[in-house]
C-alpha positions as CSV (number, residue, x, y, z in Angstrom):
1,M,109.4,102.7,92.5
2,Q,110.1,101.1,89.1
3,F,107.6,101.5,86.3
4,P,107.3,99.8,82.9
5,Q,109.0,101.7,80.0
6,N,105.7,103.1,78.7
7,V,104.7,104.4,82.2
8,T,106.0,107.7,83.7
9,R,105.3,109.3,87.0
10,L,103.2,112.5,87.0
11,C,104.2,114.7,89.9
12,G,102.6,118.0,91.0
13,K,101.5,120.1,88.1
14,K,103.5,118.4,85.5
15,R,101.8,118.8,82.2
16,F,101.1,116.3,79.3
17,S,99.5,116.7,75.9
18,F,96.6,114.4,75.0
19,R,93.2,114.5,73.3
20,C,91.0,111.7,72.0
21,H,88.4,112.3,69.3
22,P,86.9,110.6,66.2
23,K,89.5,112.0,63.9
24,V,92.5,110.4,65.7
25,P,93.5,107.4,63.6
26,C,93.5,105.1,66.7
27,F,90.0,106.1,67.8
28,T,88.4,103.3,70.0
29,E,91.6,101.1,69.9
30,C,92.0,101.6,73.7
31,C,88.5,100.1,74.1
32,R,89.7,96.6,73.0
33,E,91.9,93.9,74.4
34,L,91.6,95.2,77.9
35,E,90.7,93.9,81.4
36,L,88.4,96.5,83.0
37,A,87.6,96.2,86.7
38,L,84.4,97.8,87.7
39,S,83.9,99.6,91.1
40,P,80.5,99.7,92.7
41,Y,80.1,103.3,91.5
42,D,81.1,102.3,88.0
43,V,78.3,99.7,88.0
44,L,75.8,102.3,89.4
45,C,76.6,104.9,86.7
46,L,76.5,102.3,83.9
47,R,73.2,100.8,84.8
48,R,71.7,104.3,85.2
49,E,72.9,105.1,81.7
50,L,71.5,101.9,80.4
51,Q,68.3,102.3,82.4
52,M,68.4,98.8,83.9
53,S,68.6,97.3,87.3
54,S,71.8,96.4,89.0
55,G,71.0,92.7,88.8
56,E,70.2,92.9,85.1
57,F,73.5,94.8,84.4
58,L,75.6,92.2,86.3
59,E,73.9,89.3,84.5
60,R,74.4,90.8,81.0
61,Y,77.6,92.8,81.2
62,A,79.7,91.6,84.1
63,I,82.0,88.8,85.2
64,V,82.3,88.2,88.9
65,E,85.5,86.4,90.1
66,Q,87.0,85.4,93.4
67,D,90.7,84.5,93.4
68,A,92.1,81.3,94.9
69,T,92.8,83.1,98.2
70,G,89.1,83.5,98.9
71,G,89.2,87.3,99.3
72,F,86.8,89.9,98.1
73,P,85.1,89.3,94.8
74,K,86.2,91.3,91.8
75,V,83.8,92.5,89.1
76,Y,85.0,93.0,85.5
77,L,83.2,94.2,82.4
78,A,82.5,91.2,80.1
79,M,84.1,91.9,76.7
80,V,82.7,90.8,73.4
81,D,84.1,87.6,71.9
82,D,85.1,89.1,68.6
83,G,88.7,88.1,68.6
84,R,89.8,91.5,70.0
85,A,88.0,91.4,73.4
86,S,86.1,94.6,72.5
87,C,84.1,96.6,75.0
88,P,80.4,95.8,74.6
89,F,79.6,99.5,74.5
90,I,82.0,100.5,71.7
91,S,80.8,101.5,68.2
92,A,82.3,103.0,65.1
93,N,81.2,106.4,66.5
94,G,82.7,105.9,69.9
95,C,81.3,105.0,73.3
96,T,77.6,104.4,73.5
97,V,77.5,104.9,77.3
98,Y,79.9,107.9,77.3
99,N,78.1,109.8,80.0
100,G,78.1,106.8,82.3
101,R,81.5,105.4,81.3
102,P,83.7,103.9,84.1
103,G,86.3,105.9,86.0
104,A,89.2,104.1,84.4
105,C,88.0,105.1,81.0
106,R,87.6,108.7,82.1
107,A,91.1,108.8,83.6
108,Y,92.9,107.3,80.6
109,P,95.8,107.8,79.8
110,V,96.3,108.7,83.4
111,G,96.5,106.0,86.0
112,R,95.8,106.7,89.7
113,G,96.8,104.6,92.7
114,V,95.9,105.3,96.3
115,T,97.2,103.5,99.4
116,L,96.5,104.1,103.1
117,D,99.3,104.3,105.6
118,G,99.2,103.0,109.2
119,N,97.4,106.1,110.3
120,G,94.7,105.7,107.7
121,E,96.0,108.7,105.6
122,A,95.7,108.3,101.8
123,H,98.7,108.6,99.6
124,E,98.0,109.2,95.9
125,I,100.2,108.5,92.9
126,H,99.6,109.3,89.2
127,V,101.2,107.9,86.1
128,L,101.0,108.6,82.4
129,I,100.5,105.4,80.3
130,R,101.7,105.6,76.7
131,E,100.4,102.6,74.7
132,K,102.0,102.0,71.3
133,H,98.8,102.4,69.3
134,C,97.7,105.7,70.9
135,Q,98.2,108.8,68.9
136,G,96.3,111.1,71.2
137,F,99.6,112.3,72.6
138,T,100.4,114.2,69.4
139,E,97.3,116.4,69.9
140,P,98.2,120.0,71.0
141,C,96.0,120.0,74.1
142,S,97.8,120.4,77.4
143,H,96.7,119.3,80.9
144,N,97.9,118.6,84.4
145,V,96.3,115.8,86.4
146,A,93.9,118.1,88.3
147,E,92.7,119.7,85.1
148,W,92.3,116.4,83.3
149,F,90.3,114.8,86.2
150,E,88.1,117.9,86.4
151,N,87.5,117.8,82.6
152,Q,86.6,114.1,82.8
153,K,84.2,114.6,85.7
154,L,86.1,112.2,88.0
155,T,85.7,114.0,91.3
156,E,82.6,111.9,92.4
157,Y,84.2,108.7,91.1
158,N,87.4,109.2,93.0
159,L,85.7,110.3,96.2
160,I,83.4,107.3,96.5
161,N,86.1,104.8,95.3
162,D,88.4,106.1,98.0
163,E,85.8,105.5,100.6
164,L,86.2,101.8,99.9
165,L,89.9,101.9,100.7
166,P,89.6,101.2,104.5
167,L,87.6,98.1,103.5
168,L,89.7,96.8,100.6
169,Q,93.1,97.6,102.3
170,H,92.0,96.4,105.7
171,G,94.6,94.4,107.7
172,K,92.5,91.3,107.4
173,V,92.5,91.6,103.6
174,R,96.3,92.0,103.5
175,N,96.6,89.0,105.7
176,G,94.5,86.9,103.3
177,I,91.0,87.0,104.6
178,R,88.9,84.0,103.4
179,L,85.2,84.8,102.8
180,T,82.4,82.3,103.4
181,Q,79.8,82.1,100.8
182,E,77.5,84.2,103.0
183,Q,80.1,86.9,103.3
184,F,80.8,86.8,99.5
185,N,77.0,87.3,98.9
186,S,76.9,90.1,101.4
187,F,79.7,91.9,99.7
188,M,78.0,91.7,96.3
189,L,74.6,92.6,97.7
190,T,75.7,95.7,99.7
191,L,78.0,97.2,97.0
192,Y,76.9,96.0,93.6
193,K,73.2,94.8,93.8
194,L,71.8,98.1,95.0
195,D,68.2,97.4,94.0
196,E,68.2,94.2,96.1
197,F,70.0,95.9,98.9
198,R,67.5,98.8,99.0
199,E,64.7,96.2,99.1
200,A,66.4,94.3,102.0
201,I,66.8,97.5,104.0
202,S,63.1,98.4,103.4
203,T,62.0,95.1,104.9
204,P,60.6,95.6,108.5
205,D,63.1,94.6,111.2
206,S,65.8,94.0,108.6
207,L,69.3,93.5,110.0
208,W,70.7,95.5,107.0
209,G,69.2,98.7,108.4
210,L,69.8,98.4,112.1
211,Q,72.6,101.0,112.1
212,L,70.3,103.6,110.6
213,D,68.0,106.1,112.3
214,D,64.8,107.2,110.5
215,R,66.5,110.1,108.8
216,E,69.5,108.1,107.6
217,K,67.2,105.3,106.4
218,A,65.1,107.6,104.4
219,L,68.3,109.0,102.8
220,V,69.8,105.7,101.8
221,L,66.5,104.5,100.4
222,E,66.3,107.6,98.2
223,D,69.9,108.1,97.1
224,D,72.1,105.5,95.5
225,T,75.4,107.0,96.5
226,S,74.3,107.1,100.1
227,L,73.2,103.5,99.8
228,I,76.7,102.5,98.6
229,R,78.2,104.4,101.6
230,H,75.9,102.5,104.0
231,G,77.0,99.3,102.4
232,I,80.7,100.2,102.9
233,R,80.0,101.0,106.5
234,W,77.9,97.9,107.1
235,L,80.7,95.7,105.7
236,K,83.4,97.4,107.8
237,E,81.4,97.1,111.0
238,T,80.2,93.6,110.5
239,L,82.2,91.5,108.2
240,L,85.7,92.8,109.2
241,A,84.7,93.1,112.8
242,E,84.0,89.4,113.0
243,K,86.5,87.2,114.9
244,E,88.8,85.2,112.8
């Protein structure tokens, strides 16, 4: 596999030096001129940090796109129109939503990719991304990938994001599935608009909760991560099970 010149493979327990803090001259430069995709769990953590509903967060801070192939929607963080496409949550003192920052921000400068093979087994790859502006690599603070991810509290992010893989890498998706408007709306509702999804499940005789027994229903109505997991399962067992 070929990588760009500024990207190197991180295998096993290979170590790298990196630390970001306010005294690094390039502090917050990595929070500008970027395209940041948001997973459902990213949106959940951000709107919790901001103490707002999912719908309000999506309206104020997100761009939802669907490419020309008509596949699954993609959600991006809407950058500030300041000539530098800055993150809306960046300040001179750093990230204003640091505790709820997205998984990609936590992982930086490490990139993580995961693919499923024909047997459904996950294969993980890690790379180190060295951008020209970044001077964090000169800091004498050594990590391997496992240490870095633990330090950045990425375990829950990676776990839930990986549960999406059977959906996002499904054969129908690779073959160019085209979503109807109803399917598009279902995807957004079940994974990103959790407040509305919870309300829909709570409605008597709702189709959204038909796969749940009383104990499971109580759990998904109480816990947001369980609600995302139910949304993933619902999409796999309905949307992708439909005949083409």
